[in-house]
SEZA-845805 format. One line per field, with one value per residue (C-alpha): residue number from 1; residue in three letters; x, y negated, z negated. Coordinates in nm, 2 decimals. Layout:
resi = [NUM,...]
resn = [ALA,...]
x = [X,...]
y = [Y,...]
z = [Z,...]
//
This chain:
resi = [1,2,3,4,5,6,7,8,9,10,11,12,13,14,15,16,17,18,19,20,21,22,23,24,25,26,27,28,29,30,31,32,33,34,35,36,37,38,39,40,41,42,43,44,45,46,47,48,49,50,51,52,53,54,55,56,57,58,59,60,61,62,63,64,65,66,67,68,69,70,71,72,73,74,75,76,77,78,79,80,81,82,83,84,85,86,87,88,89]
resn = [MET,THR,ILE,LYS,GLU,LEU,MET,SER,LYS,ILE,ARG,GLU,PHE,PHE,ASN,GLU,ASN,VAL,ALA,PRO,PRO,PHE,LYS,ILE,THR,SER,ILE,GLU,GLU,ARG,GLU,GLY,ASP,GLU,SER,GLY,TRP,THR,ALA,THR,VAL,GLU,VAL,ILE,GLU,GLU,LYS,GLU,TYR,MET,LYS,ARG,TYR,ALA,LYS,ASP,GLU,MET,LEU,GLY,THR,TYR,SER,VAL,VAL,LEU,ASP,LYS,ASP,GLY,GLU,VAL,THR,SER,PHE,LYS,ARG,GLU,GLY,ILE,ARG,TYR,ARG,SER,LYS,VAL,ASP,GLY,SER]
x = [12.65,12.55,12.22,12.19,12.22,11.99,11.73,11.80,11.78,11.42,11.28,11.37,11.22,10.92,10.87,10.91,10.71,10.46,10.44,10.63,10.75,10.59,10.83,11.12,11.05,11.33,11.66,11.79,12.11,12.06,12.37,12.40,12.33,12.09,12.30,12.18,11.90,11.50,11.32,10.98,10.85,10.49,10.32,10.02,9.75,9.63,9.42,9.09,9.10,9.11,8.82,8.61,8.68,8.83,8.83,9.17,9.43,9.55,9.93,10.00,10.32,10.54,10.81,11.10,11.39,11.75,12.02,12.38,12.39,12.12,11.91,11.51,11.46,11.09,10.81,10.47,10.24,10.22,9.91,9.69,9.57,9.47,9.74,9.62,9.60,9.88,10.02,9.85,9.56]
y = [-8.82,-9.20,-9.33,-9.53,-9.22,-8.98,-9.26,-9.24,-8.87,-8.88,-9.15,-8.93,-8.63,-8.79,-8.97,-8.64,-8.43,-8.60,-8.98,-9.31,-9.36,-9.68,-9.66,-9.38,-9.53,-9.28,-9.04,-8.85,-8.63,-8.27,-8.07,-7.72,-7.37,-7.61,-7.90,-8.18,-8.44,-8.52,-8.79,-8.97,-9.11,-9.31,-9.26,-9.41,-9.15,-9.12,-9.41,-9.15,-9.01,-9.38,-9.51,-9.21,-9.23,-9.51,-9.91,-9.99,-9.78,-9.48,-9.39,-8.98,-8.97,-8.69,-8.49,-8.42,-8.20,-8.23,-7.96,-8.07,-8.19,-8.40,-8.18,-8.17,-7.85,-7.88,-8.13,-8.12,-8.40,-8.49,-8.74,-8.99,-9.34,-9.66,-9.86,-10.20,-9.92,-10.03,-9.67,-9.58,-9.82]
z = [-9.95,-10.00,-10.12,-9.80,-9.61,-9.81,-9.75,-9.40,-9.41,-9.57,-9.30,-9.01,-9.12,-9.26,-8.95,-8.72,-8.98,-9.18,-9.18,-9.14,-9.54,-9.67,-9.99,-10.12,-10.49,-10.67,-10.58,-10.84,-10.83,-10.94,-11.08,-11.17,-10.93,-10.72,-10.66,-10.41,-10.48,-10.58,-10.42,-10.47,-10.13,-10.08,-9.73,-9.61,-9.54,-9.23,-9.09,-9.00,-9.38,-9.50,-9.26,-9.38,-9.72,-9.85,-9.83,-9.95,-9.79,-9.98,-10.05,-10.09,-10.35,-10.20,-10.40,-10.19,-10.26,-10.05,-10.07,-10.13,-9.77,-9.74,-9.57,-9.69,-9.80,-9.94,-9.99,-10.19,-10.23,-10.60,-10.61,-10.39,-10.51,-10.36,-10.25,-10.47,-10.77,-11.01,-11.18,-11.54,-11.48]
//
């Protein structure tokens, strides 16, 4: 499966179940018994949450696991940050 196909599957999953992805920042192949891929996805969090708690847009960072067929098998929000904040600062 190509990176482009994997990105399409991730976008489709997030559009249907979470929110439209802002950016897919990484896709890495997993080998061995648990072959497939892991990806990191940034999503702009819900506007109501942003209006209530933040002046800047909030980005949620999600870890995504895809099986060998490219299907999303799990996802987890790893963190949330202001969109204007650079990682590590």
